[in-house]
C-alpha positions as CSV (number, residue, x, y, z in Angstrom):
1,M,77.4,80.4,127.9
2,K,79.9,79.7,125.1
3,T,83.2,81.5,125.2
4,I,85.4,83.1,122.6
5,I,89.0,83.7,123.3
6,A,90.1,87.0,121.7
7,A,93.8,86.6,121.0
8,S,94.7,90.1,122.1
9,N,95.6,92.0,125.3
10,N,94.9,95.4,123.7
11,K,92.3,96.8,126.1
12,D,91.0,99.2,123.5
13,K,90.4,96.4,121.0
14,I,88.9,94.1,123.6
15,R,86.4,96.9,124.7
16,E,85.2,97.3,121.1
17,I,84.9,93.6,120.6
18,K,82.8,93.1,123.8
19,Q,80.6,96.1,122.9
20,I,79.7,94.8,119.4
21,L,79.4,91.1,120.2
22,A,77.5,91.7,123.5
23,S,74.2,90.4,122.1
24,T,75.6,87.2,120.6
25,G,75.4,85.2,123.8
26,F,79.2,84.5,123.7
27,E,81.4,85.5,126.6
28,I,84.5,87.3,125.3
29,L,87.8,86.7,127.1
30,S,91.1,88.4,126.4
31,L,94.3,86.4,126.6
32,D,94.9,87.8,130.1
33,D,91.4,86.8,131.1
34,A,92.0,83.2,129.8
35,G,95.4,83.0,131.5
36,F,97.2,82.7,128.2
37,A,100.7,84.2,127.6
38,I,101.4,84.0,123.8
39,D,103.2,86.4,121.6
40,P,103.3,84.8,118.1
41,D,105.6,86.3,115.5
42,E,103.3,88.3,113.2
43,S,105.4,87.5,110.1
44,G,102.6,87.5,107.6
45,Q,102.6,89.8,104.6
46,T,98.8,90.4,104.8
47,F,96.2,91.2,107.4
48,E,94.6,87.8,106.7
49,E,97.9,85.9,107.3
50,N,98.6,87.7,110.6
51,A,95.1,87.3,111.9
52,L,95.3,83.5,111.3
53,I,98.8,83.3,112.9
54,K,97.5,84.8,116.1
55,A,94.2,82.8,116.1
56,R,96.0,79.5,115.4
57,A,98.5,80.1,118.2
58,A,95.7,80.6,120.8
59,F,93.7,77.7,119.3
60,Q,96.6,75.3,119.9
61,I,96.5,76.0,123.6
62,Y,92.7,75.8,124.2
63,K,90.5,74.1,121.6
64,T,87.5,76.4,121.9
65,Y,86.2,79.3,119.8
66,V,89.2,81.6,119.1
67,M,89.3,84.9,117.3
68,A,92.1,87.3,116.4
69,D,92.2,90.5,114.3
70,D,94.9,92.2,112.4
71,S,94.2,95.7,111.3
72,G,96.0,98.7,110.1
73,L,96.2,101.8,107.9
74,S,96.8,101.9,104.2
75,I,97.9,105.3,102.8
76,E,97.7,105.9,99.0
77,A,100.6,108.3,99.0
78,L,102.8,105.8,100.7
79,N,101.8,102.9,98.4
80,G,99.8,101.1,101.1
81,L,102.1,101.7,104.1
82,P,102.1,101.4,107.0
83,G,99.9,98.4,106.4
84,V,100.6,95.3,108.5
85,N,103.3,97.3,110.3
86,S,100.9,100.0,111.5
87,R,101.3,99.1,115.2
88,R,105.1,99.2,115.0
89,Y,105.4,101.9,112.3
90,A,107.7,104.2,114.4
91,G,109.6,101.2,115.7
92,P,109.2,98.5,118.4
93,G,107.4,99.9,121.5
94,A,106.2,103.0,119.7
95,S,103.3,104.9,121.3
96,Y,100.2,105.9,119.5
97,A,101.6,109.5,119.4
98,D,104.9,108.3,118.0
99,N,103.2,106.5,115.2
100,N,101.0,109.4,114.4
101,M,104.0,111.8,114.2
102,H,105.9,109.4,112.1
103,L,103.0,109.0,109.7
104,I,102.5,112.8,109.2
105,E,106.3,113.3,108.6
106,N,106.4,110.5,106.0
107,I,103.4,111.8,104.1
108,K,104.9,115.3,104.1
109,N,108.2,113.9,102.9
110,S,106.5,112.0,100.1
111,G,105.7,115.3,98.4
112,S,102.2,114.0,97.6
113,E,99.0,116.0,98.2
114,N,97.0,112.8,98.3
115,F,95.9,112.1,101.9
116,N,93.4,109.4,101.1
117,A,93.6,106.4,103.3
118,S,91.8,103.2,104.3
119,F,91.5,101.5,107.7
120,I,91.4,97.7,107.1
121,C,90.6,95.0,109.6
122,V,90.5,91.2,109.1
123,I,89.1,88.9,111.8
124,A,90.0,85.2,111.9
125,L,87.6,82.9,113.8
126,I,88.5,79.3,114.5
127,E,85.7,77.1,115.7
128,P,86.1,74.2,118.2
129,D,86.2,71.7,115.2
130,G,89.1,73.6,113.6
131,K,87.1,75.4,111.0
132,E,88.6,78.7,110.0
133,L,86.7,81.8,108.8
134,L,87.7,85.3,107.8
135,F,85.7,88.5,108.1
136,K,86.9,91.8,106.6
137,G,85.9,95.4,107.2
138,E,87.2,98.6,105.6
139,C,86.6,102.3,106.2
140,K,87.8,105.0,103.8
141,G,88.9,108.4,105.0
142,V,91.5,111.2,104.8
143,I,94.6,111.7,106.9
144,L,94.8,115.1,108.7
145,Q,98.1,116.8,109.4
146,K,97.1,117.6,113.0
147,P,95.2,115.3,115.4
148,R,91.6,116.0,116.4
149,G,89.7,114.5,119.2
150,E,90.3,112.7,122.5
151,N,88.5,109.4,122.0
152,G,89.5,106.3,120.2
153,F,93.1,105.1,120.0
154,G,95.9,104.5,117.4
155,Y,95.5,106.6,114.3
156,D,91.9,107.6,115.2
157,P,92.8,111.4,115.8
158,L,94.2,111.7,112.3
159,F,91.6,109.6,110.4
160,Y,88.9,112.0,109.1
161,I,85.8,110.5,107.6
162,P,84.2,112.7,104.9
163,G,80.4,113.1,105.4
164,T,80.7,113.0,109.2
165,G,82.8,116.1,109.7
166,R,84.8,114.4,112.3
167,T,87.8,112.1,113.0
168,M,87.3,108.7,114.6
169,A,88.7,110.3,117.8
170,Q,85.8,112.8,117.8
171,M,83.1,110.1,117.8
172,T,81.5,108.2,120.6
173,D,82.2,104.5,120.8
174,E,78.7,103.8,119.3
175,E,79.3,106.1,116.4
176,K,82.8,104.8,115.7
177,N,81.6,101.2,115.9
178,S,79.0,101.9,113.3
179,V,81.5,103.1,110.6
180,S,84.9,101.7,111.6
181,H,86.8,99.0,109.9
182,R,86.8,96.8,113.0
183,G,83.1,97.6,113.6
184,R,82.2,96.4,110.1
185,A,84.3,93.2,110.4
186,L,82.8,92.5,113.9
187,Q,79.3,93.1,112.5
188,K,79.9,90.4,109.9
189,L,81.3,88.1,112.6
190,K,78.3,88.9,114.8
191,D,75.8,88.1,112.0
192,Y,77.6,84.8,111.5
193,L,77.6,83.9,115.2
194,L,73.9,84.7,115.5
195,G,73.1,82.7,112.5
196,A,75.3,79.8,113.7
197,K,73.3,79.7,117.0
198,T,69.9,79.3,115.3
């Protein structure tokens, strides 16, 4: 079985990646699984740049299939913030709850009544020969002022998707994977991997 090193130790992300890529025939290993200890400086200004920074750092260690994602939330009222800083929005080491509270306060302080938002995910894949590919997924929604739901992670309890009547945190894993930004990017990667195998 071929292996893909997923350049992350975020257990929530790794779970989603394994669920969606389960039928590709590739074994997915986290950095911990593979025995890697890298923490590259995510200094890019875009999701694409940061995904490639992480993937290239892992690829330099072990020349096999490597993937990395960078994802985040873009709020219209905040001119696209928190963007690439979504994970550290409330400061280094911030919890999911810290980031959610910080986001709500900043939207309120903006004076805007526009709560439209997009979740964006870019996945970088590097193949054993060094070929680099990018896969992008996006999900549009509305930010709530109070969290709803117990599932998911990150900003999921605040991200309401019109037409579903629920936030991402109120969905099952299967439901979320079918509509989420990461789910859509991973589906594109899955299609590519299945096509590459034939």
